[in-house]
C-alpha positions in Angstrom: 148.6 122.8 -50.3 144.9 123.5 -50.5 144.7 121.4 -53.7 146.4 118.5 -52.0 144.1 118.7 -49.0 141.1 118.7 -51.3 142.3 115.6 -53.1 142.9 113.8 -49.8 139.5 114.8 -48.5 137.9 113.6 -51.8 139.7 110.2 -51.7 138.7 109.7 -48.0 135.0 110.5 -48.7 135.0 108.2 -51.8 136.4 105.3 -49.7 133.9 105.9 -47.0 131.1 105.8 -49.6 132.4 102.6 -51.2 132.7 101.0 -47.7 129.1 102.1 -46.8 127.8 100.7 -50.1 129.6 97.4 -49.6 128.2 97.1 -46.1 124.7 97.7 -47.2 125.1 95.2 -50.1 126.3 92.5 -47.7 123.6 93.2 -45.2 121.0 92.9 -48.0 122.4 89.5 -49.0 122.3 88.2 -45.4 118.7 89.4 -45.0 117.6 87.7 -48.3 119.4 84.5 -47.3 117.8 84.5 -43.9 114.3 85.2 -45.3 114.7 82.4 -47.9 115.8 79.9 -45.2 112.8 80.9 -43.1 110.4 80.6 -46.0 111.9 77.2 -46.9 111.6 76.1 -43.3 107.9 77.1 -43.2 107.2 75.3 -46.4 108.9 72.2 -45.1 106.9 72.4 -41.9 103.7 72.8 -43.9 104.5 69.8 -46.0 105.5 67.8 -43.0 102.3 68.6 -41.2 100.2 67.9 -44.2 101.5 64.3 -44.3 99.7 63.3 -41.1 96.2 63.2 -42.6 94.7 61.8 -39.4 96.3 62.0 -36.0 96.7 58.6 -34.2 94.3 57.9 -31.3 96.6 55.2 -29.9 99.8 55.9 -27.9 103.2 55.9 -29.4 103.8 52.3 -30.4 107.6 52.6 -30.5 109.9 51.5 -27.7 113.3 53.1 -27.3 116.4 51.0 -27.9 117.6 49.3 -24.7 114.1 49.3 -23.0 113.1 45.9 -24.4 113.8 42.4 -23.3 113.0 38.9 -24.4 113.6 37.5 -20.9 110.0 37.2 -19.6 111.2 36.2 -16.1 112.9 39.6 -15.5 109.8 41.6 -16.1 107.0 39.2 -14.9 106.3 41.5 -11.9 105.1 44.3 -14.2 102.1 42.2 -15.0 101.2 41.0 -11.5 98.4 43.5 -11.1 97.4 43.6 -14.8 94.1 41.9 -15.7 95.2 41.6 -19.3 97.9 39.2 -18.4 101.4 38.6 -19.8 101.7 39.3 -23.6 102.7 36.5 -25.8 103.7 36.4 -29.5 100.9 36.1 -32.2 103.0 35.6 -35.3 103.9 32.0 -36.2 107.7 31.7 -36.2 107.5 28.6 -38.3 106.0 30.6 -41.1 108.0 33.8 -40.4 111.3 32.9 -38.6 112.5 36.5 -38.9 109.6 37.8 -36.8 110.6 39.6 -33.6 108.9 39.9 -30.2 110.2 42.2 -27.4 108.7 43.3 -24.1 109.1 46.7 -22.5 111.0 46.3 -19.2 109.2 49.3 -17.6 105.6 48.8 -18.7 103.1 46.2 -19.8 103.6 46.8 -23.5 105.3 44.5 -26.1 106.3 45.0 -29.7 106.1 42.4 -32.4 107.4 42.9 -36.0 107.3 40.9 -39.2 108.0 41.6 -42.9 105.8 39.7 -45.4 106.8 38.5 -48.9 104.8 41.4 -50.3 107.4 43.7 -48.6 104.7 45.0 -46.3 106.0 45.6 -42.8 103.7 44.9 -39.8 104.3 46.2 -36.3 102.0 44.9 -33.6 101.8 46.7 -30.2 100.5 44.6 -27.3 99.2 47.0 -24.6 96.5 47.8 -22.1 95.8 46.4 -18.7 92.1 46.5 -18.0 91.7 46.2 -21.8 93.2 43.6 -24.1 94.5 45.9 -26.9 96.4 45.1 -30.1 97.4 47.9 -32.5 98.4 46.8 -36.0 100.5 49.2 -37.9 101.1 48.3 -41.6 103.5 50.0 -43.9 102.6 49.2 -47.5 103.1 50.4 -51.1 100.5 48.2 -52.7 97.6 50.6 -52.3 97.6 54.2 -53.7 94.2 55.6 -52.8 93.5 59.1 -51.5 94.1 59.3 -47.8 90.7 60.9 -47.4 88.8 58.1 -49.1 87.7 56.3 -46.0 85.6 53.6 -47.8 88.7 52.7 -49.8 90.9 52.4 -46.7 88.3 50.5 -44.7 88.4 47.8 -47.3 92.2 47.8 -47.6 92.6 47.7 -43.8 90.4 44.6 -43.8 92.5 43.1 -46.5 95.7 43.8 -44.6 94.3 42.3 -41.4 93.1 39.3 -43.4 96.6 38.7 -44.7 98.1 39.2 -41.2 95.7 36.6 -39.8 97.2 34.0 -42.1 100.6 34.5 -40.3 99.2 34.2 -36.8 99.2 31.3 -34.4 95.8 29.7 -34.6 95.4 28.8 -30.9 95.7 32.5 -29.9 92.4 34.2 -28.9 93.7 37.3 -30.8 93.2 35.3 -34.0 89.5 35.1 -33.4 89.3 38.7 -32.4 91.1 39.7 -35.6 88.7 37.7 -37.8 85.7 39.3 -36.2 87.3 42.7 -36.5 87.8 42.2 -40.3 84.1 41.4 -40.7 83.1 44.4 -38.6 85.2 46.8 -40.7 83.7 45.6 -43.9 80.2 45.6 -42.5 80.6 49.2 -41.2 82.0 50.4 -44.5 79.0 48.8 -46.3 76.4 50.2 -43.9 77.9 53.8 -43.8 78.3 56.1 -46.8 81.4 57.9 -45.4 82.8 56.0 -42.4 85.2 58.0 -40.3 88.7 57.3 -39.0 88.7 56.8 -35.2 85.2 55.3 -34.9 84.8 52.5 -32.4 83.0 49.7 -34.2 81.5 47.1 -31.8 81.1 43.4 -32.7 80.0 40.3 -30.9 77.4 40.0 -28.2 79.6 38.9 -25.2 79.3 40.4 -21.8 82.7 42.0 -22.3 82.8 44.6 -25.0 84.7 43.9 -28.3 85.4 46.7 -30.8 87.8 47.7 -33.6 89.1 51.1 -34.7 90.7 52.2 -38.0 92.8 54.8 -36.3 94.5 56.5 -39.2 96.0 56.4 -42.7 99.1 58.4 -43.3 101.1 58.9 -46.6 104.8 58.2 -46.2 107.7 58.6 -48.6 108.4 56.5 -51.6 104.7 55.9 -52.3 104.2 54.0 -49.1 101.2 54.3 -46.7 100.9 53.7 -43.1 97.6 52.0 -42.0 96.9 51.7 -38.2 94.1 49.6 -36.7 93.4 48.7 -33.1 91.4 45.8 -31.8 90.1 46.0 -28.2 88.4 43.7 -25.6 87.3 45.2 -22.3 87.1 46.3 -19.7 88.1 42.8 -18.5 
C-alpha cells in the first residue's frame, strides 16, 4: 500500500513539474514575441520619422473627401471678407485637360492637381486671405540628390517651378510671381554657400512684399522625392 502511494505521489509531482516547465516555456515565448514586436515597432517609427528631413512650414495642403466643390456660387460668401479674392485655376486645361481644381467649402483654400508627361505630380494649394499664397508640392523621381544638399535642391526646385510655369495660364498674375520666384531661388543659392530650408527670400521692389520659400524636401518611397515651395505676396 505504501509503495502504491509513493508511486502515485511521484507521478503527481512529475506531472506538476512538467506543467510548470511548459507554462514557463510558453510565457518565455510570449515575452520574446512581444519584445520583438515592440522593437520592430520602434525601428519602424524611427525609420518613419527619419523620412521627414525637414518639417513643412505651410499648413496641411490636403482637403478631405467631400469637403470640396467646383460650384463657385455655393461658396462665394467665404471670400466676401477675404482681401486675397476668389481663387481661380492656374493650369491651362487646353494643355493639361486632366488637371483638377477644387475649392474647400468651409474655408478660403483651393486645391489644383496636374500630372506631367515626366510623371511628376504637382499639387498647388491656393490659400491665404491677407496674403496671396500658392504652395507648390511636387512629387518626382527624376532627381536623386541627398535631402540635406540644399544647393542641389534649390536648383532643382527652380527647375520644377520653371517646368510648371510652362503649363500655366499666361494672363494670371501668379505666372509673373512664379517667374520672379524662380530667379530669386537661383540667385539666393548662388549668393549663399549653404542656403537653408524655410528661408523667406524677398524679390521685387513693390510696396507690397513678395517672397518665396523652399519649405522642405522629403524622401518618399520608390525613389521619389517631395519638393515643397511657397510663393507669397502680402500683406495686401
